[in-house]
Backbone as JSON, one array per atom type, in Angstrom:
{
  "sequence": "MDNALQPIFICGPCVIESAEVLDQVAKTLCQLRDNLGVTVYFKSSFDKANRTSLRSFRGPGLDRGMQMLGDIKARYNLPILTDIHESWQAEAAGEVADVLQIPAFLCRQTDLLLAAAHTGRIINIKKAQFLAADDMVWPVEKCRDAGAQEVWLTERGNCFGYHALVVDFRNIARMAPLADRVIMDCTHAVQQPGQSNGTTGGERRFVPAMALAAKAFGAQGYFFETHPNPDEALSDGPNMLPLDELEGLVKQLL",
  "N": [[-17.6, 6.78, 12.5], [-18.98, 7.28, 15.65], [-19.55, 10.0, 16.77], [-19.92, 11.04, 19.28], [-18.37, 9.28, 20.94], [-16.71, 8.48, 24.06], [-13.6, 10.27, 24.4], [-10.63, 7.5, 24.59], [-7.76, 6.6, 26.7], [-4.76, 5.22, 25.88], [-2.12, 4.16, 27.52], [1.07, 3.84, 28.59], [4.71, 2.0, 29.46], [7.01, 1.64, 26.61], [8.21, -1.16, 26.12], [8.2, -3.77, 28.25], [10.09, -3.64, 30.4], [10.72, -3.93, 33.3], [9.33, -5.29, 36.44], [8.49, -3.29, 38.56], [8.79, -0.97, 36.85], [6.35, -1.69, 35.46], [4.46, -1.33, 37.67], [4.74, 0.87, 39.07], [3.87, 2.81, 36.55], [1.68, 1.5, 36.24], [-0.03, 2.04, 38.93], [-0.03, 5.27, 38.61], [-1.82, 5.24, 36.44], [-4.06, 4.27, 37.43], [-4.79, 6.15, 39.23], [-5.11, 8.5, 37.61], [-7.54, 7.52, 35.85], [-9.45, 7.27, 38.06], [-9.29, 9.98, 39.13], [-10.18, 11.57, 37.11], [-12.13, 9.89, 35.85], [-12.1, 8.5, 33.32], [-11.3, 6.26, 30.5], [-8.92, 4.14, 30.53], [-6.29, 2.03, 29.2], [-4.12, -0.39, 29.66], [-0.53, 0.07, 28.34], [1.8, -1.76, 26.85], [4.76, -3.83, 25.4], [5.9, -6.81, 25.0], [7.6, -8.23, 23.18], [9.69, -6.17, 21.06], [9.83, -6.5, 18.35], [10.9, -4.94, 15.76], [13.05, -3.41, 16.57], [15.97, -0.94, 15.52], [18.2, -1.58, 15.69], [20.32, -4.96, 16.4], [21.65, -5.39, 18.72], [19.72, -3.75, 20.53], [17.13, -3.64, 23.14], [14.66, -5.95, 23.33], [13.02, -7.21, 25.22], [11.34, -8.9, 27.77], [9.61, -11.58, 26.02], [7.2, -13.25, 24.87], [5.98, -15.66, 26.59], [6.34, -14.41, 29.15], [6.19, -11.86, 29.69], [3.79, -11.72, 28.93], [2.48, -13.07, 31.32], [3.05, -11.15, 33.24], [1.93, -8.85, 31.98], [-0.49, -9.62, 32.52], [-0.76, -9.68, 35.6], [-0.54, -7.25, 36.06], [-3.08, -6.58, 34.98], [-5.16, -7.71, 36.74], [-4.42, -6.76, 39.6], [-4.37, -4.31, 38.96], [-7.15, -3.72, 37.59], [-6.76, -3.07, 35.06], [-7.65, -2.83, 31.76], [-5.87, -4.33, 29.23], [-3.6, -3.42, 26.52], [-1.66, -5.12, 24.04], [0.77, -5.79, 21.31], [1.66, -7.81, 18.56], [3.54, -9.75, 16.69], [3.94, -11.58, 15.08], [1.28, -14.53, 13.53], [1.52, -16.85, 15.3], [1.37, -15.73, 18.16], [-0.91, -15.1, 18.4], [-3.32, -16.01, 19.61], [-1.96, -16.34, 22.07], [-1.55, -14.05, 23.52], [-3.8, -13.01, 23.24], [-5.25, -14.44, 25.36], [-5.06, -13.05, 27.5], [-4.6, -9.92, 26.52], [-6.87, -7.21, 26.22], [-7.04, -6.02, 23.85], [-5.32, -6.32, 20.95], [-2.9, -5.11, 18.8], [-1.59, -4.36, 15.72], [0.75, -3.68, 14.45], [2.05, -0.47, 12.6], [4.08, -1.36, 10.66], [3.35, -3.78, 9.96], [0.46, -3.92, 9.13], [-0.15, -4.85, 6.63], [-0.42, -7.72, 6.81], [-1.52, -10.56, 5.74], [-1.56, -12.89, 7.03], [-1.79, -12.5, 9.78], [-3.52, -10.4, 10.52], [-6.1, -11.97, 10.14], [-5.18, -13.97, 12.24], [-5.25, -12.41, 14.82], [-7.94, -11.08, 14.35], [-9.58, -13.71, 14.85], [-9.17, -14.34, 17.91], [-11.31, -12.87, 18.72], [-11.09, -11.08, 20.15], [-10.82, -7.22, 20.75], [-9.01, -5.15, 18.0], [-6.79, -3.03, 17.41], [-5.25, -1.5, 14.82], [-2.35, 0.11, 13.41], [-1.9, 2.48, 11.07], [0.19, 2.24, 8.55], [3.53, 3.96, 8.24], [3.82, 4.26, 5.15], [1.31, 4.27, 4.01], [-1.59, 5.56, 2.68], [-4.28, 7.18, 3.95], [-7.17, 6.32, 3.03], [-6.14, 3.63, 2.03], [-6.46, 1.93, 4.15], [-8.75, 0.43, 4.68], [-8.37, -1.74, 3.55], [-7.32, -3.07, 5.31], [-8.65, -3.07, 7.15], [-11.08, -4.41, 6.59], [-10.43, -7.41, 6.19], [-10.15, -8.11, 8.72], [-13.06, -7.61, 9.64], [-13.84, -9.35, 8.03], [-13.21, -11.92, 9.05], [-14.41, -11.94, 11.37], [-14.25, -10.12, 13.39], [-15.3, -7.81, 15.72], [-14.7, -5.48, 16.56], [-12.78, -2.51, 15.21], [-10.17, -1.13, 15.49], [-8.4, 2.31, 13.92], [-5.23, 3.59, 14.26], [-3.49, 6.71, 13.71], [-0.17, 7.29, 12.85], [1.63, 9.15, 11.47], [3.37, 9.54, 8.43], [6.11, 8.43, 6.54], [8.91, 9.96, 5.15], [11.45, 9.29, 4.89], [14.69, 10.51, 6.15], [14.95, 10.47, 8.35], [12.74, 11.37, 9.77], [8.91, 11.97, 10.58], [5.74, 12.45, 9.44], [3.06, 14.08, 9.53], [-0.07, 14.11, 8.72], [-2.84, 15.48, 9.74], [-5.75, 15.3, 8.59], [-6.17, 12.61, 8.12], [-6.95, 11.52, 9.8], [-9.97, 12.04, 10.12], [-10.35, 11.09, 7.92], [-10.0, 8.15, 8.19], [-11.93, 7.72, 9.69], [-14.8, 6.76, 8.95], [-14.2, 4.23, 8.34], [-13.69, 2.46, 10.35], [-14.43, 1.51, 14.1], [-13.03, 3.2, 15.93], [-11.04, 5.91, 15.91], [-7.41, 6.71, 16.79], [-5.1, 8.77, 17.88], [-1.73, 8.46, 17.89], [0.49, 9.72, 19.66], [2.95, 9.91, 20.68], [4.94, 8.11, 19.07], [4.15, 9.19, 16.85], [6.18, 11.63, 16.62], [8.47, 10.46, 16.41], [11.79, 10.08, 15.45], [13.1, 8.23, 13.46], [16.24, 5.89, 13.05], [17.53, 8.03, 13.64], [19.46, 8.28, 16.08], [22.25, 7.0, 16.28], [21.9, 4.52, 15.43], [19.63, 3.47, 17.12], [15.88, 4.68, 17.4], [15.6, 8.18, 17.71], [13.64, 11.2, 19.08], [11.24, 13.73, 19.52], [9.93, 14.73, 21.88], [8.82, 17.11, 23.11], [7.34, 17.85, 21.31], [4.74, 16.64, 21.61], [2.39, 16.81, 23.21], [1.32, 19.35, 21.53], [0.73, 17.7, 19.05], [-1.49, 15.83, 20.31], [-3.37, 17.94, 20.56], [-3.74, 18.82, 18.3], [-4.87, 16.61, 16.96], [-6.99, 16.32, 18.45], [-8.75, 18.15, 17.4], [-9.27, 17.36, 14.85], [-10.83, 15.33, 15.1], [-10.27, 13.04, 16.96], [-10.85, 10.04, 18.63], [-9.52, 8.72, 20.66], [-6.71, 8.73, 22.59], [-2.55, 7.66, 22.29], [-0.42, 7.31, 24.13], [3.26, 6.98, 24.9], [4.4, 6.07, 27.72], [6.66, 7.04, 30.72], [8.73, 6.36, 33.96], [11.13, 7.54, 33.64], [12.11, 9.31, 31.24], [14.7, 9.21, 29.74], [15.98, 7.36, 30.64], [14.6, 4.86, 29.78], [14.79, 1.97, 28.11], [13.53, 1.52, 25.44], [12.55, 3.82, 22.74], [12.83, 6.18, 24.47], [13.23, 8.96, 23.94], [10.77, 9.87, 22.79], [9.19, 9.31, 24.53], [6.37, 10.51, 27.17], [7.17, 12.22, 30.1], [5.91, 10.14, 32.67], [5.3, 12.01, 34.98], [4.03, 14.06, 33.66], [1.47, 13.33, 32.48], [-0.86, 13.51, 33.44], [-1.83, 16.13, 33.4], [-1.59, 17.0, 30.57], [-3.87, 14.88, 29.93], [-5.77, 16.04, 31.11], [-5.72, 18.78, 29.56], [-6.8, 17.88, 27.02], [-9.06, 16.47, 27.7]],
  "CA": [[-17.2, 6.5, 13.65], [-19.56, 7.94, 16.52], [-18.57, 11.37, 17.48], [-20.68, 10.9, 20.91], [-18.04, 8.11, 21.37], [-15.98, 9.29, 25.07], [-12.07, 9.35, 24.04], [-10.06, 6.45, 25.39], [-6.35, 6.7, 26.89], [-3.91, 4.01, 25.93], [-0.55, 4.52, 27.96], [2.12, 2.65, 29.11], [5.6, 2.19, 28.77], [7.03, 0.84, 25.3], [8.63, -2.63, 25.99], [7.96, -4.43, 29.51], [11.78, -3.79, 31.22], [10.6, -4.72, 34.94], [7.67, -5.2, 37.39], [8.76, -2.12, 39.32], [8.24, 0.0, 36.1], [5.05, -1.7, 35.18], [3.49, -1.15, 38.57], [4.72, 2.37, 38.79], [2.79, 3.34, 35.52], [-0.01, 1.14, 36.65], [-0.66, 3.04, 39.89], [-0.32, 6.28, 38.0], [-2.88, 5.14, 35.36], [-5.34, 4.38, 38.21], [-5.52, 7.45, 39.69], [-5.79, 9.12, 36.21], [-8.66, 6.85, 35.69], [-10.25, 7.45, 39.13], [-9.54, 11.01, 39.3], [-10.99, 11.89, 36.01], [-13.63, 9.0, 34.91], [-11.56, 8.42, 31.94], [-11.13, 4.61, 30.24], [-7.68, 3.58, 30.66], [-5.6, 1.01, 28.14], [-2.24, -0.19, 29.94], [-0.36, -0.6, 27.21], [3.31, -2.61, 27.06], [5.04, -4.31, 24.48], [6.67, -8.3, 25.33], [8.9, -8.23, 22.23], [10.21, -5.31, 20.35], [10.58, -7.38, 16.77], [11.36, -4.2, 14.92], [14.26, -2.55, 17.17], [16.66, -0.54, 14.73], [19.93, -2.48, 16.0], [20.08, -6.38, 16.69], [21.34, -4.92, 19.73], [18.97, -3.27, 21.24], [16.27, -4.56, 23.88], [13.65, -6.35, 23.07], [11.9, -7.37, 26.06], [10.92, -10.81, 28.26], [9.31, -12.33, 25.57], [5.4, -13.79, 25.05], [5.41, -16.1, 27.71], [6.83, -14.13, 30.75], [5.99, -10.77, 29.21], [1.99, -12.05, 29.11], [2.46, -13.14, 32.79], [3.45, -9.91, 33.99], [0.61, -7.72, 32.12], [-1.86, -10.37, 32.99], [-0.69, -9.24, 36.61], [-1.16, -6.0, 35.95], [-4.33, -6.54, 34.62], [-5.12, -8.79, 37.8], [-4.0, -6.46, 40.48], [-5.39, -2.88, 38.96], [-8.07, -3.87, 37.43], [-6.83, -2.45, 34.23], [-7.83, -3.27, 30.4], [-4.24, -4.64, 28.46], [-2.82, -3.6, 24.96], [-0.47, -5.54, 23.45], [1.35, -5.56, 19.99], [2.26, -9.05, 17.54], [3.88, -9.48, 15.24], [3.52, -12.93, 14.36], [0.49, -14.54, 13.88], [1.33, -17.57, 16.18], [1.61, -14.86, 19.05], [-2.59, -13.84, 18.64], [-3.87, -16.83, 20.66], [-1.78, -16.72, 23.74], [-1.64, -12.66, 23.22], [-5.7, -12.53, 23.29], [-5.7, -14.86, 26.39], [-4.78, -11.7, 28.3], [-4.84, -8.86, 26.15], [-8.57, -7.22, 25.82], [-6.86, -5.06, 22.48], [-4.53, -6.98, 19.91], [-2.38, -4.02, 18.42], [-1.22, -4.63, 14.52], [2.31, -2.58, 13.95], [2.25, -0.27, 10.96], [4.81, -1.81, 8.98], [2.76, -5.17, 9.62], [-0.67, -3.68, 8.75], [-1.32, -5.48, 5.57], [0.44, -9.2, 6.77], [-3.13, -10.8, 6.02], [-2.3, -13.93, 8.34], [-1.65, -11.62, 10.99], [-4.73, -9.84, 11.1], [-6.86, -13.23, 10.33], [-5.34, -14.69, 13.57], [-5.91, -11.47, 15.63], [-9.68, -11.49, 14.68], [-10.15, -14.88, 15.4], [-9.32, -14.37, 18.9], [-12.38, -12.07, 19.3], [-10.43, -9.21, 20.94], [-10.69, -5.69, 19.65], [-7.95, -5.24, 17.1], [-6.36, -1.85, 16.9], [-4.68, -1.82, 13.41], [-1.88, 1.17, 13.1], [-1.9, 2.9, 9.82], [1.71, 2.25, 8.1], [4.08, 4.92, 7.27], [3.55, 4.07, 3.69], [0.01, 4.48, 3.03], [-2.56, 6.96, 2.67], [-5.59, 7.0, 5.09], [-7.59, 5.47, 2.01], [-6.0, 1.99, 2.19], [-6.93, 1.25, 5.92], [-10.08, -0.02, 4.12], [-8.33, -3.35, 3.3], [-6.77, -4.1, 6.85], [-10.08, -3.11, 8.32], [-12.07, -5.38, 6.35], [-9.83, -8.22, 6.16], [-10.73, -8.57, 10.38], [-13.86, -7.66, 9.67], [-14.46, -10.72, 7.8], [-12.16, -12.82, 9.84], [-14.94, -11.93, 12.61], [-13.76, -8.99, 14.43], [-16.91, -7.35, 16.16], [-14.72, -3.94, 16.83], [-11.82, -2.65, 14.89], [-9.91, 0.23, 15.74], [-7.73, 2.29, 13.39], [-4.43, 4.4, 14.74], [-2.65, 7.24, 13.14], [1.24, 7.68, 13.57], [2.46, 9.83, 10.75], [3.92, 9.11, 7.47], [7.66, 8.41, 6.37], [9.29, 10.1, 3.34], [13.33, 9.09, 4.95], [15.24, 11.7, 6.68], [14.98, 10.25, 9.66], [11.35, 11.79, 10.49], [7.91, 11.67, 10.54], [4.96, 13.68, 8.97], [1.64, 14.06, 9.97], [-1.4, 14.76, 7.84], [-4.05, 15.32, 10.66], [-6.9, 14.91, 7.92], [-5.92, 11.63, 8.13], [-8.23, 11.26, 11.24], [-11.23, 12.27, 9.37], [-10.39, 10.41, 6.4], [-10.48, 7.07, 8.63], [-13.24, 8.17, 10.55], [-15.86, 6.01, 8.38], [-13.8, 2.88, 8.35], [-13.42, 2.08, 12.04], [-15.04, 1.63, 14.99], [-12.91, 4.61, 16.43], [-9.94, 6.22, 15.47], [-6.61, 7.06, 17.49], [-3.59, 8.93, 17.44], [0.12, 7.74, 18.44], [0.95, 10.85, 19.45], [4.27, 9.84, 20.78], [5.34, 7.93, 18.11], [4.26, 11.03, 15.72], [7.01, 12.23, 16.91], [9.71, 9.77, 16.62], [13.13, 10.42, 14.11], [13.78, 6.68, 12.99], [17.32, 5.6, 13.29], [18.75, 8.79, 14.02], [20.38, 7.95, 17.03], [23.34, 6.07, 15.91], [21.61, 3.08, 15.49], [18.49, 3.84, 17.54], [15.36, 5.52, 17.0], [15.21, 9.21, 18.41], [12.38, 11.84, 19.15], [11.33, 15.04, 19.64], [8.79, 14.83, 23.02], [8.58, 18.47, 23.51], [5.59, 18.08, 20.4], [3.74, 15.46, 22.21], [0.93, 17.94, 23.63], [0.89, 19.87, 19.99], [0.14, 16.55, 18.2], [-2.6, 15.47, 21.06], [-4.4, 19.15, 20.62], [-4.25, 19.17, 16.79], [-5.77, 15.33, 16.69], [-8.15, 16.75, 18.84], [-9.41, 19.13, 16.68], [-9.75, 16.74, 13.55], [-12.01, 14.43, 15.76], [-9.56, 11.98, 17.36], [-11.57, 9.58, 19.49], [-8.54, 8.16, 21.68], [-4.93, 9.11, 22.51], [-1.83, 6.72, 22.25], [0.83, 7.7, 25.0], [3.83, 5.93, 25.22], [4.83, 7.31, 28.83], [7.28, 6.18, 31.44], [8.73, 7.42, 34.88], [12.28, 8.64, 33.45], [12.21, 8.11, 29.79], [16.06, 9.42, 29.37], [16.49, 6.41, 31.13], [14.21, 3.94, 28.96], [15.17, 0.84, 27.19], [13.21, 1.61, 24.16], [11.76, 4.51, 22.58], [12.89, 6.92, 25.5], [13.46, 10.2, 23.52], [9.61, 10.66, 22.18], [8.13, 8.81, 25.46], [5.89, 11.46, 27.86], [7.64, 11.56, 31.21], [4.94, 10.06, 33.57], [4.39, 13.09, 35.7], [3.59, 14.69, 32.94], [0.5, 12.84, 31.94], [-2.33, 13.97, 33.94], [-2.07, 17.61, 32.97], [-2.15, 16.88, 29.31], [-5.44, 14.44, 29.61], [-6.96, 17.54, 31.54], [-6.27, 19.76, 28.52], [-7.69, 17.14, 26.28], [-11.1, 16.9, 28.29]],
  "C": [[-18.18, 7.65, 14.3], [-18.83, 9.21, 17.25], [-19.27, 11.31, 18.9], [-19.45, 10.18, 21.7], [-16.28, 9.2, 22.41], [-14.61, 9.06, 24.32], [-11.43, 8.76, 25.15], [-8.38, 7.27, 25.7], [-5.26, 5.61, 26.41], [-2.68, 4.65, 26.08], [-0.04, 3.51, 28.64], [3.25, 2.78, 28.77], [6.42, 1.43, 27.34], [7.44, 0.1, 25.55], [8.23, -2.65, 27.75], [9.51, -4.33, 29.81], [11.23, -4.61, 32.54], [9.04, -4.54, 35.44], [7.32, -3.93, 38.12], [8.14, -1.13, 38.24], [7.03, -0.38, 35.71], [4.17, -1.21, 36.29], [3.42, 0.22, 38.88], [3.69, 2.88, 37.62], [1.49, 3.18, 36.07], [-0.81, 2.41, 37.81], [-1.09, 4.57, 39.22], [-1.61, 6.29, 36.96], [-4.29, 4.84, 35.93], [-5.97, 5.12, 38.89], [-5.68, 8.48, 38.86], [-7.19, 8.33, 35.77], [-9.65, 7.08, 36.49], [-10.61, 8.99, 39.51], [-10.56, 11.44, 38.07], [-11.78, 11.3, 34.94], [-13.06, 9.04, 33.69], [-11.18, 6.85, 31.66], [-9.91, 4.93, 29.95], [-7.14, 2.56, 30.14], [-4.33, 1.11, 29.04], [-1.67, -0.82, 28.55], [1.53, -0.81, 27.25], [3.4, -3.52, 26.03], [5.78, -5.66, 25.1], [7.1, -8.05, 24.98], [8.62, -6.96, 21.52], [10.65, -6.13, 18.83], [11.33, -6.23, 15.8], [12.28, -3.08, 14.97], [15.03, -2.01, 15.78], [18.23, -1.36, 14.38], [19.28, -4.11, 16.57], [20.74, -6.37, 18.28], [20.97, -4.64, 20.94], [17.7, -4.08, 22.02], [15.05, -4.56, 23.47], [12.51, -7.09, 23.79], [12.01, -8.44, 26.65], [10.79, -11.25, 27.43], [7.69, -12.88, 25.87], [5.17, -14.33, 26.21], [5.6, -15.31, 29.28], [6.21, -12.81, 30.24], [4.19, -10.86, 29.2], [1.6, -12.63, 30.66], [2.23, -11.97, 33.29], [2.15, -9.1, 33.45], [-0.56, -8.38, 32.4], [-1.82, -10.04, 34.68], [-1.01, -8.03, 37.11], [-2.55, -5.38, 36.2], [-5.32, -6.99, 35.86], [-5.33, -7.85, 39.14], [-4.54, -4.79, 40.19], [-6.43, -2.71, 38.3], [-7.87, -2.82, 36.13], [-7.01, -3.05, 32.53], [-5.73, -3.04, 29.61], [-4.68, -4.75, 26.9], [-1.82, -4.01, 24.55], [-0.53, -5.25, 21.98], [1.58, -6.94, 19.82], [2.73, -8.86, 16.59], [4.2, -10.73, 14.57], [2.27, -13.4, 14.39], [0.2, -15.82, 15.03], [1.28, -17.15, 17.21], [0.35, -14.49, 18.99], [-2.71, -14.8, 19.98], [-3.27, -16.26, 22.28], [-1.34, -15.24, 23.97], [-3.01, -12.28, 24.09], [-6.04, -13.04, 24.59], [-5.63, -14.14, 27.45], [-4.92, -10.58, 28.19], [-6.44, -8.68, 25.7], [-8.32, -6.5, 24.17], [-5.79, -5.71, 21.81], [-4.09, -5.89, 18.82], [-1.35, -4.95, 17.31], [0.17, -3.57, 14.22], [2.26, -2.09, 12.73], [2.97, -0.9, 10.21], [3.87, -3.25, 8.8], [1.19, -4.93, 9.41], [-1.65, -4.72, 7.46], [-0.57, -6.95, 5.64], [-1.05, -10.0, 7.27], [-2.94, -11.75, 7.04], [-2.28, -13.43, 9.96], [-2.95, -10.98, 11.56], [-5.66, -11.02, 11.15], [-6.63, -13.46, 11.86], [-5.46, -13.77, 14.72], [-7.6, -11.53, 15.81], [-10.15, -12.33, 14.95], [-10.22, -14.96, 16.93], [-10.4, -13.48, 19.36], [-11.59, -11.1, 20.16], [-10.45, -8.28, 19.94], [-9.37, -5.8, 19.2], [-7.73, -3.59, 16.97], [-5.1, -1.98, 15.78], [-3.86, -0.39, 13.21], [-1.24, 1.22, 11.47], [-0.24, 2.67, 9.37], [1.85, 3.6, 7.69], [4.0, 5.08, 6.41], [2.71, 4.19, 3.24], [-0.94, 5.42, 3.7], [-3.71, 6.21, 3.35], [-6.46, 6.03, 3.96], [-7.5, 3.9, 1.94], [-6.21, 1.07, 2.95], [-8.36, 0.7, 5.4], [-9.73, -1.54, 4.04], [-8.03, -3.81, 4.51], [-7.99, -4.31, 7.57], [-11.01, -4.57, 8.04], [-11.33, -6.59, 6.28], [-9.91, -9.05, 7.71], [-12.4, -8.41, 10.57], [-14.47, -9.21, 9.03], [-14.04, -11.92, 7.95], [-12.87, -13.01, 11.07], [-15.11, -11.05, 13.47], [-15.19, -7.71, 14.54], [-16.12, -5.76, 16.42], [-13.19, -3.71, 16.17], [-11.41, -1.0, 15.32], [-8.41, 0.99, 14.71], [-6.35, 3.52, 14.32], [-3.51, 5.19, 13.99], [-1.15, 7.66, 13.45], [2.06, 8.41, 13.13], [2.75, 8.87, 9.43], [5.51, 9.4, 7.11], [8.06, 8.64, 5.07], [10.89, 10.4, 3.59], [13.65, 10.43, 6.02], [14.78, 12.27, 7.89], [13.34, 11.24, 10.48], [10.38, 11.25, 9.82], [6.99, 12.93, 10.39], [3.53, 13.54, 8.97], [0.86, 14.75, 9.37], [-2.51, 14.75, 8.74], [-5.33, 14.91, 10.07], [-6.83, 13.79, 7.57], [-7.09, 10.6, 8.86], [-9.54, 11.23, 10.95], [-11.21, 11.31, 8.16], [-10.52, 8.97, 6.61], [-11.47, 6.86, 9.28], [-14.5, 6.98, 9.91], [-15.34, 4.61, 8.0], [-13.48, 2.26, 9.12], [-14.23, 2.22, 12.65], [-14.79, 3.06, 16.21], [-11.37, 4.52, 15.81], [-8.9, 6.69, 16.35], [-5.83, 7.56, 16.82], [-2.68, 8.68, 18.17], [0.56, 8.7, 18.64], [2.16, 11.0, 20.05], [5.33, 9.12, 19.76], [5.47, 8.6, 16.93], [5.63, 11.38, 15.78], [8.61, 11.76, 17.28], [10.71, 10.25, 14.84], [13.61, 8.54, 13.74], [15.16, 6.67, 12.47], [17.96, 6.64, 13.49], [19.63, 8.7, 14.72], [21.46, 7.18, 16.86], [22.85, 4.47, 16.38], [20.07, 2.67, 16.54], [17.41, 4.4, 17.44], [15.11, 6.98, 18.06], [13.84, 10.23, 18.41], [12.57, 13.1, 19.6], [9.96, 15.16, 20.81], [8.11, 16.05, 23.49], [7.24, 18.79, 22.45], [4.5, 16.98, 21.05], [2.51, 16.22, 22.06], [0.57, 18.26, 22.2], [0.11, 18.65, 19.23], [-1.15, 15.95, 18.78], [-3.59, 16.61, 20.76], [-4.76, 19.0, 19.09], [-5.03, 17.89, 16.7], [-7.1, 15.28, 17.33], [-9.08, 17.13, 18.0], [-9.8, 18.42, 15.4], [-10.46, 15.75, 13.91], [-11.57, 13.01, 16.24], [-10.78, 11.45, 18.5], [-10.55, 8.6, 20.77], [-7.09, 8.83, 21.33], [-4.29, 7.99, 23.01], [-0.46, 7.66, 23.23], [1.54, 6.94, 25.32], [4.58, 6.58, 26.17], [6.09, 6.06, 29.9], [8.09, 7.34, 32.8], [10.19, 8.28, 34.63], [12.35, 7.98, 32.39], [13.75, 8.4, 28.94], [16.62, 7.87, 29.72], [16.0, 4.82, 30.77], [14.92, 3.27, 28.17], [14.67, 0.63, 25.85], [12.5, 2.9, 23.94], [11.72, 5.86, 23.58], [12.56, 8.46, 24.7], [11.92, 10.93, 22.89], [8.57, 10.01, 23.36], [7.73, 10.18, 26.16], [6.12, 10.79, 29.08], [5.95, 11.23, 31.89], [4.31, 10.99, 34.38], [4.02, 13.86, 34.95], [1.99, 14.68, 32.21], [-0.38, 13.17, 31.97], [-2.49, 15.37, 33.23], [-2.3, 17.3, 31.8], [-3.86, 16.08, 29.17], [-6.31, 15.55, 30.22], [-7.24, 18.54, 30.36], [-7.48, 18.57, 27.47], [-9.44, 16.86, 26.58], [-11.4, 18.11, 28.1]]
}
């Protein structure tokens, strides 16, 4: 990874809840981009296929979700990042998204990686909670062999049970030679999986520290799920950054 790379910021609500929430976040991200001169990717999921409980909100689905993200892209000129969970979703998602994200639990799924790479989009692979940094050479290799021109890796902590994730920030430096860019997922790293009676808990107060520590280890991008009112969010609220705190944290990182 080229240390001269300027950091990017991947921000947005965890899941697509409504057009109103998407618009509110997108307007703030445009102000952030214009005021600070940074590259911002708008992130939201059309389907959260890995929710803890069957009763949890998953999102509007592929067709409606990509239409809504396409509207945001056209209206605000923001590049789009979204995640896919099955290989058949890659082509349709790639028609709108500039970056296709591979969820951490699925980063070894060969068909998913190949389908994403075949779209020609940037691929962002989240390091699995159960893998060491060195193991990420193989998912990257699969994408490169399938024709991907740019592959990112994202650190989001390791899981040892007990409703917590542990971040070894050395993983950022260890993954740097493997990918075009290494990103720190500062909000998912503070998750408490399955902690809140069938939903994921989190400790958002540690998000700024996660970001600043990642900077010290050479991160070239930061992933912040953010929401106007995280306590009312339909997914990952406890670990999302309040939207009105985003710009101050980005300024610290710059």
